C-alpha positions in Angstrom: 11.7 6.6 13.6 15.1 7.4 13.3 16.0 7.1 17.0 18.4 4.0 16.1 20.7 6.3 14.4 21.4 8.1 17.6 21.7 5.3 19.6 24.4 3.7 16.6 26.1 7.1 17.2 26.4 6.8 21.4 27.7 3.6 20.7 29.8 4.0 17.3 28.8 1.3 15.4 30.8 0.1 12.2 28.0 1.2 10.1 27.5 4.7 11.6 31.3 5.6 11.6 31.5 5.0 7.5 28.4 7.5 7.9 29.6 10.1 9.9 33.0 9.8 7.8 30.8 10.2 4.3 28.8 13.5 5.9 32.4 14.8 7.7 30.4 15.4 10.9 28.6 13.6 13.6 25.0 13.0 12.4 22.3 13.7 15.2 18.3 12.4 14.0 15.6 14.5 15.8 12.7 11.5 16.8 8.9 11.8 16.7 7.4 8.2 16.9 6.2 7.5 13.0 2.2 8.0 14.2 3.2 11.3 14.8 5.6 12.0 12.4 2.9 14.0 10.1 1.6 16.1 13.0 5.4 16.8 14.2 6.5 18.0 11.3 3.6 20.5 10.4 3.8 22.1 13.8 7.9 21.7 13.5 7.3 24.1 10.3 4.9 26.4 11.7 7.4 26.9 14.5 10.6 27.4 12.1 11.7 24.6 14.1 12.2 22.2 10.7 15.5 20.5 11.5 18.4 20.4 8.4 17.4 17.2 6.5 13.8 15.9 7.2 11.5 13.8 5.5 7.8 14.5 4.1 5.0 13.6 2.2 6.0 16.4 -0.5 3.2 16.8 -3.2 0.7 14.0 -1.6 0.2 17.3 0.7 0.0 19.9 -1.6 -0.6 22.9 0.1 2.1 22.2 2.8 4.5 22.0 0.4 4.3 24.9 -1.7 3.7 26.8 1.0 7.3 25.4 2.5 8.5 26.5 -0.8 7.1 29.8 -0.3 8.1 30.3 2.0 11.7 30.1 1.1 12.0 27.0 3.8 13.3 24.5 1.6 16.6 24.0 -0.2 16.1 24.3 -4.4 18.1 20.8 -4.5 18.2 20.8 -7.8 20.8 24.6 -8.2 23.4 22.5 -5.8 23.4 19.0 -8.2 25.0 18.5 -11.5 26.5 15.7 -13.5 29.3 16.2 -11.7 28.2 17.9 -8.3 26.4 15.1 -6.1 26.1 13.2 -9.5 23.5 10.2 -7.7 21.1 12.9 -6.5 21.6 14.4 -9.8 20.7 10.6 -11.8 18.2 10.4 -9.1 16.0 13.6 -9.7 17.0 12.9 -13.5 14.0 10.0 -12.8 11.8 11.9 -11.5 12.1 15.4 -13.7 8.4 15.6 -14.5 7.5 16.8 -11.2 9.5 20.6 -12.2 6.8 20.9 -15.1 3.6 19.2 -13.5 4.2 21.0 -9.8 2.9 24.6 -11.2 4.6 25.8 -8.2 7.9 24.4 -8.5 9.0 27.1 -11.0 11.0 24.2 -13.1 12.9 22.7 -9.5 13.5 19.9 -7.9 12.4 21.1 -4.2 13.4 17.6 -2.3 14.6 14.4 -3.6 12.2 11.4 -4.1 12.7 8.5 -2.0 12.5 5.3 -3.8 9.7 3.5 -3.3 7.2 0.1 -4.8 4.3 -0.7 -3.9 4.2 -2.8 -0.7 0.6 -4.1 -0.6 -1.1 -7.5 -1.7 -3.4 -9.9 -1.0 -3.7 -12.4 1.5 -5.6 -16.0 2.0 -5.7 -18.9 4.2 -4.4 -21.1 1.8 -5.2 -24.1 4.1 -9.1 -23.7 4.7 -9.4 -23.8 0.4 -7.7 -27.3 1.2 -10.0 -28.0 3.8 -12.9 -27.0 1.4 -11.5 -28.4 -1.8 -11.8 -32.0 -0.1 -14.2 -34.0 -2.1 -17.2 -35.2 0.6 -17.0 -31.0 1.7 -16.7 -30.3 -1.8 -19.5 -31.9 -3.3 -21.9 -30.1 -0.1 -20.4 -27.0 -1.3 -21.4 -27.2 -4.6 -24.9 -28.7 -4.3 -25.3 -25.5 -2.2 -23.8 -23.2 -4.4 -26.0 -24.4 -7.0 -29.1 -25.5 -6.0 -29.5 -29.0 -6.4 -28.6 -31.9 -4.5 -25.2 -33.5 -3.5 -25.9 -36.6 -6.3 -26.1 -34.1 -8.9 -22.7 -33.5 -8.6 -20.7 -35.0 -11.1 -17.0 -35.7 -10.6 -16.2 -32.9 -13.5 -18.0 -30.7 -11.2 -15.5 -32.0 -8.8 -12.4 -31.2 -11.0 -13.0 -28.2 -12.4 -14.6 -26.1 -9.9 -12.5 -26.4 -6.7 -12.2 -23.5 -4.8 -8.8 -21.3 -6.1 -6.9 -18.3 -5.0 -8.9 -15.7 -6.6 -8.1 -14.3 -9.8 -11.5 -12.0 -10.6 -13.8 -10.4 -8.0 -16.2 -13.1 -9.1 -14.1 -15.5 -8.0 -13.6 -13.8 -4.4 -17.2 -13.3 -3.9 -17.6 -17.1 -4.3 -14.4 -17.5 -2.0 -15.4 -15.4 0.5 -18.9 -16.9 0.4 -17.4 -20.1 1.6 -15.2 -18.8 4.0 -18.4 -17.4 5.7 -20.7 -20.6 5.2 -18.6 -23.9 5.2 -16.9 -24.0 7.9 -13.7 -23.7 6.4 -11.6 -24.5 9.2 -13.7 -27.4 10.1 -14.2 -26.5 14.1 -18.2 -27.4 13.4 -18.5 -23.6 14.3 -20.6 -20.6 12.4 -17.0 -18.8 13.6 -15.4 -16.9 10.3 -15.7 -14.6 7.7 -14.9 -14.5 4.2 -13.1 -10.6 4.6 -12.9 -7.4 6.7 -11.6 -4.3 6.0 -10.6 -1.4 8.6 -11.6 2.5 9.6 -9.4 3.8 6.4 -10.8 2.6 3.4 -7.7 3.2 1.5 -7.5 -0.9 2.3 -10.3 -2.0 0.0 -9.4 0.6 -3.0 -7.9 -2.8 -5.1 -12.2 -3.4 -5.1 -12.3 0.2 -7.3 -9.7 -0.2 -9.2 -10.6 -3.6 -10.2 -14.0 -1.8 -11.6 -11.8 0.5 -12.9 -12.8 3.8 -10.8 -9.4 4.3 -9.5 -8.6 5.3 -5.9 -8.3 9.9 -4.8 -6.8 10.3 -8.6 -7.7 11.4 -11.9 -8.1 9.3 -14.1 -9.9 8.7 -18.1 -12.0 5.8 -17.2 -14.1 6.3 -20.3 -10.9 6.3 -22.7 -12.3 9.5 -24.0 -8.9 12.0 -23.6 -11.2 14.1 -20.6 -10.4 13.7 -16.7 -12.9 13.2 -14.1 -11.9 12.6 -9.9 -11.9 8.9 -9.2 -14.9 9.5 -6.8 -17.3 10.0 -9.1 -16.8 7.2 -12.0 -19.5 4.6 -12.2 -17.2 2.4 -11.4 -16.9 4.2 -7.9 -20.6 3.6 -7.8 -20.2 -0.4 -8.1 -17.4 -1.0 -6.1 -19.3 0.9 -3.2 -22.6 -1.5 -4.0 -20.0 -4.7 -4.5 -18.8 -3.8 -0.7 -22.8 -3.3 0.6 -23.6 -6.6 -0.9 -20.2 -8.1 0.7 -21.5 -6.9 4.0 -25.4 -6.8 4.2 -24.8 -10.4 3.5 -21.7 -11.2 6.4 -19.1 -12.3 4.2 -17.5 -9.2 5.3 -16.5 -8.9 8.7 -19.1 -7.5 11.1 -16.8 -4.6 13.4 -14.9 -4.1 10.1 -15.6 -0.5 10.2 -13.9 -0.2 13.9 -10.8 -1.8 12.5 -7.0 -0.3 12.3 -4.6 -2.4 10.6 -3.5 -3.5 13.6 -6.7 -5.4 14.3 -7.8 -6.5 11.2 -4.3 -8.4 10.8 -5.1 -9.7 14.2 -8.1 -11.2 12.7 -7.2 -12.6 10.0 -4.1 -14.6 12.3 -6.7 -15.6 14.5 -8.4 -17.6 11.7 -11.3 -14.8 12.1 -11.5 -14.0 8.5 -9.4 -15.7 5.6 -9.0 -12.7 3.9 -7.6 -9.3 4.0 -4.9 -6.7 2.4 -2.3 -5.6 3.8 1.7 -4.6 3.7 3.9 -7.6 2.4 4.5 -8.1 5.8 4.4 -11.8 5.2 6.8 -12.7 8.3 5.0 -10.6 10.3 1.6 -12.3 9.8 3.0 -15.4 9.6 5.3 -14.7 13.2 1.3 -14.0 14.9 -0.3 -16.8 13.2 1.9 -18.8 15.0 2.0 -17.1 18.1 -1.8 -17.3 18.0 -2.1 -20.4 16.7 0.3 -23.1 17.9 -0.3 -25.6 21.3 1.2 -25.0 24.3 3.5 -28.2 23.9 3.7 -28.1 19.9 4.9 -25.0 18.4 3.7 -24.6 14.3 7.3 -24.0 12.5 7.9 -21.3 9.7 7.5 -23.5 6.8 4.2 -24.8 8.0 2.9 -21.7 8.6 4.1 -20.8 5.5 2.1 -23.4 3.3 -1.2 -22.1 4.9 -1.0 -18.6 4.4 -0.5 -17.3 0.7 0.2 -14.0 -0.4 -1.8 -13.1 -4.1 -2.3 -10.1 -6.7 -6.1 -8.0 -5.9 -8.5 -10.0 -7.9 -9.1 -8.4 -11.4 -12.8 -6.7 -12.0 -15.1 -7.1 -14.9 -13.1 -5.7 -18.1 -9.6 -7.3 -16.7 -8.4 -3.8 -14.1 -7.1 -4.4 -11.3 -4.6 -3.4 -8.6 -3.6 -1.0 -5.7 -3.8 2.8 -6.1 -0.8 4.3 -4.9 2.6 6.4 -6.5 4.8 6.4 -8.9 8.1 4.8 -7.7 7.8 7.7 -4.8 5.7 8.8 -1.9 7.7 10.6 0.5 10.6 13.0 -0.3 13.6 14.2 1.6 14.0 17.7 2.1 16.8 19.6 3.2 16.3 23.0 4.7 17.5 26.3 2.9 18.0 27.8 6.2 21.5 25.6 7.7 25.3 26.5 7.3 27.3 26.4 4.2 28.9 22.9 5.5 25.9 21.7 7.2 24.6 21.8 3.4 27.4 19.8 1.9 27.6 17.5 5.2 23.9 16.4 3.9 23.8 16.6 0.4 27.6 14.7 0.5 26.0 12.2 3.2 22.6 11.3 0.9 24.7 11.2 -3.4 26.8 8.3 -0.5 23.7 6.2 0.1 22.3 7.1 -3.7 25.7 5.6 -5.1 26.2 1.7 -5.9 28.6 2.1 -3.0 25.5 2.6 -0.9 23.2 0.1 -2.2 25.8 -2.7 -1.6 25.9 -1.2 2.2 22.3 -0.8 2.9 21.8 -3.6 0.9 24.5 -6.6 2.0 25.8 -5.0 5.2 29.3 -5.3 5.6 31.9 -7.5 4.4 33.1 -10.5 7.1 30.0 -8.8 9.7 26.9 -9.6 7.1 28.5 -11.6 4.2 31.0 -13.4 3.3 32.6 -13.6 -0.5 33.3 -17.0 -1.9 35.5 -18.6 -4.3 32.7 -18.1 -6.8 32.9 -14.3 -6.2 29.3 -14.7 -4.9 28.4 -13.5 -1.1 27.0 -15.5 0.9 24.8 -13.7 3.7 25.9 -13.8 7.9 22.6 -15.3 9.2 21.3 -14.0 12.4 17.9 -14.9 13.9 16.1 -13.7 16.3 14.1 -15.8 20.0 10.8 -16.7 17.5 13.1 -17.9 14.9 13.1 -14.8 11.7 16.3 -14.0 10.1 16.6 -10.5 11.8 17.0 -7.7 9.3 20.3 -5.5 9.4 18.7 -2.4 11.0 17.8 -4.8 14.0 22.3 -5.8 14.0 23.2 -2.5 13.3 20.5 0.3 13.8 22.7 2.9 11.6 21.1 1.1 8.6 17.3 2.8 9.8 18.4 6.0 7.9 18.2 3.9 4.5 14.7 4.7 4.4 16.4 8.6 3.9 16.7 7.6 0.3 14.9 4.4 -0.1 11.4 3.3 1.9 11.2 -0.4 1.2 14.2 -1.5 1.7 13.8 -3.9 4.4 10.6 -5.5 2.1 13.3 -6.3 -0.4 15.9 -7.1 2.1 18.0 -10.0 1.0 18.6 -11.2 4.5 14.9 -11.8 5.6 12.8 -14.8 6.3 11.0 -16.2 2.9 13.0 -13.3 1.0 12.5 -14.6 -2.6 8.4 -14.9 -1.9 8.7 -11.3 -0.5 10.5 -10.0 -3.3 8.8 -12.4 -6.0 5.1 -10.7 -4.5 6.7 -6.9 -4.7 7.8 -7.4 -8.2 4.3 -8.6 -9.3 3.0 -5.5 -7.8 4.8 -3.5 -9.6 2.5 -4.7 -12.2 -0.7 -3.3 -11.0 0.4 0.0 -9.1 -2.3 2.3 -10.2 -1.2 5.8 -10.4 -2.6 8.8 -12.1 -1.4 9.4 -15.6 -0.2 13.2 -14.9 1.4 12.6 -11.3 1.0 15.5 -8.9 -1.0 18.6 -11.7 -2.3 20.1 -9.0 -4.4 23.8 -10.0 -5.3 25.9 -7.2 -8.5 24.9 -7.1 -6.8 21.4 -6.9 -4.8 22.2 -3.8 -7.9 24.1 -2.6 -10.6 21.5 -2.7 -9.0 18.3 -3.2 -8.9 17.2 0.6 -12.0 17.9 1.6 -13.7 16.2 -1.6 -11.6 13.3 -0.6 -12.8 13.1 3.1 -16.2 13.5 2.0 -15.8 11.2 -0.3 -14.6 8.5 1.8 -16.8 9.4 4.3 -20.2 9.2 2.5 -18.3 5.7 1.1 -18.1 4.3 4.4 -21.4 5.0 5.9 -23.1 3.4 2.7 -21.4 0.1 2.9 -23.3 0.2 6.5 -26.7 1.1 5.2 -29.0 -1.6 4.6 -31.2 0.5 2.8 -29.2 -0.2 -0.5 -29.6 -3.8 0.3 -33.1 -5.3 -0.4 -34.4 -8.5 -0.3 -34.7 -9.6 -4.2 -31.9 -7.7 -4.6 -29.9 -10.6 -5.6 -30.8 -14.0 -6.6 -30.3 -16.5 -3.8 -27.6 -18.3 -6.4 -24.5 -18.0 -6.5 -23.6 -15.5 -9.2 -22.0 -15.8 -12.5 -21.7 -12.8 -14.1 -21.1 -9.1 -13.5 -24.6 -7.9 -14.1 -25.7 -10.6 -11.2 -23.2 -9.3 -8.3 -23.5 -5.5 -8.7 -26.8 -4.0 -8.8 -27.8 -1.0 -7.4 -32.1 -0.6 -5.8 -33.8 2.5 -5.9 -32.2 4.1 -2.1 -29.1 3.4 -4.0 -29.6 5.4 -7.2 -31.3 7.8 -5.0 -28.3 8.3 -2.3 -25.6 8.3 -5.6 -27.2 11.0 -7.5 -27.3 13.5 -4.0 -23.5 12.0 -4.0 -23.0 13.7 -7.3 -24.7 17.0 -7.1 -23.0 17.6 -3.5 -19.0 16.2 -4.9 -19.4 18.2 -7.9 -21.5 21.3 -7.6 -22.4 21.9 -4.3 -18.6 21.6 -3.3 -16.6 22.6 -6.2 -15.6 19.2 -7.5 -16.8 20.5 -11.5 -14.6 23.3 -11.1 -11.4 21.6 -10.1 -12.2 19.0 -12.5 -12.1 21.4 -15.3 -9.0 23.4 -14.2 -7.1 20.0 -13.9 -8.3 19.2 -17.9 -6.7 22.6 -18.6 -3.1 22.3 -16.5 -2.6 18.7 -17.6 -2.2 20.1 -21.4 1.1 21.7 -20.7 1.8 18.3 -18.3 3.8 15.4 -18.6 2.2 11.7 -19.0 4.3 9.5 -16.3 3.6 5.5 -18.1 2.6 3.4 -16.3 
C-alpha cells in the first residue's frame, strides 16, 4: 500500500524531496490497500485505467501478463535501457535475462522490471517448551512413553542422547509435534496444546511437500530422468498428503487449522496453543504479540526474555535429504510501466527507478539520511540513530519517513533486511539461510499455451483435493501405524486402501480429464529451447 508516499508528499519529507528531484516531477500514489491489490489491478486493466507505474505479479499470473503484453499496455522496458541509458535498470534486467527466452510470448524483450526479493519464510518453534520437556524427570517420563518401557528402564545415556531438539528431519518434527501435544510442554497441567497448525491456504505446508521432493506448484524432475512432471502428481506429493493426514488424525495438528488464515495461525502460536508453525520471518511481530499475550499486568516480559522462548529454524529434511519452501528465483513481483504515458512521464519513471537501483539509492533505502538516521564515526563506519515504538521495538525507516514505502518498487524484502530492526542480525541470518532452501522450477516461467490455459485450474483442483484429503478420516485406519514412535520413514508414512483408491482417482482426473498430461507433454517440449536457472 503506497498511501504513505502521498502523506510524505504532502508533508514534504526529506526523503520525498530527494525522490521528486530524481523524478523531475511530483509523485502521486494510487492506493488500493494491499489486500485488494490484485483485484484492483485487474479492474484497472479491464477499464483502461492503469497507473503510469504499477507493481504486479507479472509472469506468475501468465494469462493476465500475456494479455497486457499483447494489448500493448506494457512498455517494453528493454527497448529504452542500455549500459549507458538507465544503466542500473539495464543491469537489473541482465540478471533476469532468461525471461526473454523462457516466456514464449515475450518476443525476446523485457516487459517489466523484476523486483528484488529473497525468500521471507521460515519455521518457528517454542524453544522454552523444548527446554521444559528436557528437564530430566520430565524427559524420563516422555521417553518411557515413546518407547513403551518403564521409567526405570530409561538410562542416563538415553536422557543425554535423546533430548528434544529443534527438528532437522521430518522424523524429528513428528516426534516434537507429538511431544508438544501429549506431554504438557507449557507445564500448566492441562491437555491444551498442539504440536503444529496450518491455514486454509495449504501453501504454508509446502515445506512438507518439498521434504518429500515433490516441489509445490511447479514442474519438477523428481526422479532425475530428465522428464518434468507436475509437482501435484508426484509420489512425493502423495506421501506429503498422507503424512499431513496422519499428523491431523492423530491429533498433533491443531483442530480448526482448516479455518485459519495467517493471522489466526500466528495468534495461536503467540497464545501458546501450538508449538510450531511456518510463517513469514516477522520475528519481531511474533515477539511483540507473544509479549502482549503472555505478560502479567504488573510484570511485562522483556524482548530479550521473549526471544529466548521463540526460535526460528529451517524447514525439516525428508527421507532423501530434500528440504525447502517453494518460491521464486529471486523475484515474485515486477514493476510495470504503462506504454501509454507521455514521454516526459516515461523518462521521469525510468529516472526514478534507475536511481532506486543505483548504489546511491540502495544506500538511501538501507540507511536513510546521514544526520537523521545515522552518523559516521571516525573510522568511517555508520552508527545508526535508533528510535523505538511504544513497545520498545526499533522503528524501521518507513515508520520515520513514509516516503520510504516506495522502496518495494525495486526491492520487496527491504523491511526484512533492515539493519534498523530489533534482532536484525538474527533475522538477516535467517533469510541468508533461506536462500539455501528456496525451491523453484529449474526452467522458471516456461509457459506453453496449454500451461497458461490449464495450470491455475489444475493447481486449484489439486490444492482443494489435498486440503480435503488431510481432513478425511477414511484415509487413516486403526492399525495402519504402530503405537510406538516411528523411527523410519517406512513407518512414518503409509497408505491404506481407501487412500490408494483416492489417489488413483485423483491422478485420473488431473492427468486425463483436466488436461494435465497434455500440459506436461507440451512443457517438456518447450524446455528444449528454454534456459535452466541454477538454484
